N, C-alpha and C positions, 0 to 999 in steps of 0.2 A: 349436757352443757359443753363438755370437752369436744364432742362431735360438732356442735354448732360453731364453736370457736375455730375448729379446724376447717370447716367448710367456708366460714367467713374469711379466714386467712387465705385460702386457696382462691376464692373469688377476687379478693383484693390483688393478689399476685397476677391473676389473669387480666384484670382491668388495667393494672399498671403496664403489663406487656402489650396491651391492645394497640396503643399508638404506634409502637414499633412494628407490630404485625401489620397494621394497616398501611404503614409506609412501604414495607416490603411488598405487600399485596398490590399497592398502587403501581409500583414498577412492573410487577408481573402482569398487571392489567394492560399496561402499555404494550407489552410483548404480545399478549393475546389479541388485543384489539387492532394493533398496527403492524408489528414486526413479524408476527407469525405468518401472516398472509402476504407480506411484502415481496417484491421481486428483488433478487440479489444478483448483482452483476460484477464479475471480477475485472478489475482494471489493471491487472498485473501480468507482465510477461514472466513465464517460468524461466529462470536463468539456467544456462547450459554452457558447455565449453565453446561452441561455435555460435557467437551472437555479436551484435554491435557493441563496441566499447570505444571510449575515447582513445584516439590513436596513440597517446602517450602510455597507455596501459596494455598489458598483455592479456590474453584470454585465460580463463580458468581451466583447471584440470580436474577431472573426476576420475577416481580409481577406487578399487576395493580397499577397504580398511584392513589393516593387518595387526596382529598382536604385537604390542610394543614391549611386552614383558613375557617371560616364560611362565606358562600356566600349567603346572604338573597335571598329567592325565587329561588335559583339555586342549592346549595349543602350545606349540613351540613359538618362540619369538620370531616374528617375520611371517608366520602363517597367515594367509588371507582367510578371513572368516567366510564360511559357506553354509548354505542350507543343509547340504548332505552331511558335512563333517561336524558342524558346530550347532546347527539348528537355527541359525540366523545369519544375516549379512549386514554389513554397514558400509557406508561410503565415505571416503576421505576426499575432501574438497581443498584443492590448492587455489586459493583466491588471491590473485596478485594485487587487488585493490578493493576497497569498500565502495568504490564508485562503479557499481556493476549492476546492470539490469535496471528494473524498476526500483527506484531508490528514494530516499529522503535525505536531503543535504542539510546538516546543521551548520551553524555559523563557524564552528571550529574548522570546517573544510578550508576556509580562507583566512580566518581571523585567529591569531594566536591567543586572544583573550575570549574567544567565543565559546558558547555552550557546545558540548559534545553530545553525541546520541544518548549516552547514559544520563545526561542532565535533563533531557526533555521530560516534562511532567506527564502523568497519566491522563491528564485532561485532553491530550491530543486524540483520545480514542474514538470519539463519535462527534461529528460536527455537521451543520447544514452544508449541503453540496450545491454549488453554483456552477453551471456549465455555460461558458461563453463560446459560441460556435463561429469560427472564422474559416471553416474549411473551404467554402466557396471562394473566398478571397485568395486563399493559399493555392487553390487549383489554378487560378489565373496568374498568380505571382508566388512561386515557391518561397521567395525570400520575404514574404509579407510578415510584419510584426503587428501584434495586437495593439490598438491605440485606446486612448481614453474615450474616443468616439464610439468604439465598439462596446465599451462598458456602458456608456450612456444609452446606447441602443438597447442593450439588455435591460437596463433599469426602466426604460420607457415601456417595455412589455411586462415586466415582472415586479417592479418596485425596487426600493433600495436594497442593495446587497447586504445580507445580515452580518452584523458584527460577529467576528470570531468564526466565520465560515471558511470553507476551503473552496477556492475558485480554480476549476480545471478549464484549460483552454483547448478546445477541440480543433485540430488541424488535419486529422486523418493521416499524419505522418507515420503513425505506428503501423500502418498497413505495409510500410516498407521494411519492417523489422527483419523479415527473413532474408533480406539482401544485406548481409553483414558487411560485405566489402564496400558498399556504397551508402549505407544508411547515414553516415556523417558527412557526406559530400555537401558542399555549398553550391547554391543557396539552400537554406532550410528555414522554416518559419520560426519566429521568435515572439517575445513579449517586449514591448518598448519600455524604456526606463520610466517615461512619464506614466505609463499604465501601472507599472509596479508601484511607483510612489503614490499614485492615487488610491490603489487598492489597499495599501498598508497604512498610509497616513490619513486618508479621508474615510475609508470604509472600515479600517481596522480589522482586516481579515487575519486568519491564522497563517495560511500560506497559499500560494498558487501552485499549480502543477502543469506540466507540458509534456508533449509526446517525444520531442527530440531529446538528446542527451546534453544539450546546452540551452541556456536561457535565451540567448540571441547569438547572432553571428558577427557582432561588432569586434574589431581587432583586440580590444582589451576586455571583452566580456563584461561590459559596463553594468548590465542588469544583475548578474550574479555577484559582481564586486560590491554593488550597492546593497544588495540583500544581505550578504554574509557580514559585511562590516556594520550593518545596522541591526544585527542580531535577529534576522528573520531566517526561516527555513524555506525549502522549496521541494517539490516533487519533480522527478525527471523520469523519462522513459515510461510514461503511463500508457495504458492500452485501452481499447474498447470504448473510447469516449463517444463513438457514434451510437452507442446503445443507451446513453444516459439522458434523462430529461433535462431541459434547461433549468428548471426550478422545481422545488418540492421534494427533492430527494435528500437523503443523508449519506454520509460517507463514514465507514469504519476504517480505522487506520491502525495497522500493525507493523512493527519493525523490530529487527533484531537489536539487542542491547549490549553490544560489546563495550566494556568499560573504556571510557575515553575515546569512543569511536568517532571518526571524522566523516563517516558516511553510513548510511543505513540501508541494508537490504529490506525493502518494504513490501507490504501487501496492502492494496487499497481495494475495498469492496463498496460499491454503490448500493444503497438500499432505496429502491424506488417504490412508489405507491403500487398497491395490488393490481390496479387496472392498467399498469404500464405494459407495453407490448414486448419488452425484452426482459431477460433474466429468468431465474427459477425461484420457486417458493420453497419453504421448508418442507411442505408436504411432498413436493416433487424430488427434493434432494435432502432427506432428513439427516444424513451424515452418520447414522448409527443404526444397524451395521452398514459399513461401506460395501459397495459392490465388489465382487472379486474380479480380477483381471480375466481377459478372454483366453489367455495362454500364460504359461509359466514365465516369470520374470528372469531375464538373462541380461548380463552386462555386455553392452556393445563395445565396439572398438574405441568409442569415445568415452567409455566409462559410465555411460548412462544406463540405468536399469529400465528395460522395456519388455512388454509381453512378446515372447518369441515362440511361435509354433514349433 
């Protein structure tokens, strides 16, 4: 009788746990059925000392990290950590601004009452991705700004923009990224204020993103001013939008979380359907173990670690 009671109790516990197990399994099934075979596309520039930055800010500095304290029998204060002497290296980054590289701007960037990076909710993590392609118009007019008509043309092909989505604006301006001295030259493409208001107030998107480092080239940066003072975020300095489908993809959003941060070093990954022509699958790039470098890593004159024969 005691054994029967014990078995019955165990069965009851298993049945009670089953709904939770099924819920977890349901999310795993989404991974197995859709995400595992999907194509992943990095929309992010790797930041470095020599890259485009708003002219009011200086460039970053990379250098070897050094011991800040005396470590008996291990390192003297000021020693630079090395593979040979300490078994590891570390890098010190002197970042003169949080408005650097591919980024996420929170309202606090312009509004003293705005949310900071550390205030953003975790629900930013995964959203539907909309791509509005105006690169042909920009090729004809480098100062072209996306309009409400461009949004209407997208919706005529794909339907209403999903609420809570991220809208990326393809201009192919990121292809100029390696020309740091002239990346910010005017004219450059933007997003019109009317288009921003339509996306946020009518379609209720999460945020939009663009390839230049400013929302528009108006004298008072009217688009960014309106966004920040109405408590919206935006992505800047985005890359590889020429590899993203106009509809049907997701975006994974990651950003550093400095307390009270007024800007965010961000990483954006597009997740496209398995039959999309660009990107890599998890089978092609599983991530563990990672491939070794082709040569030993050495720190260059700019402080960046690179494979060096």
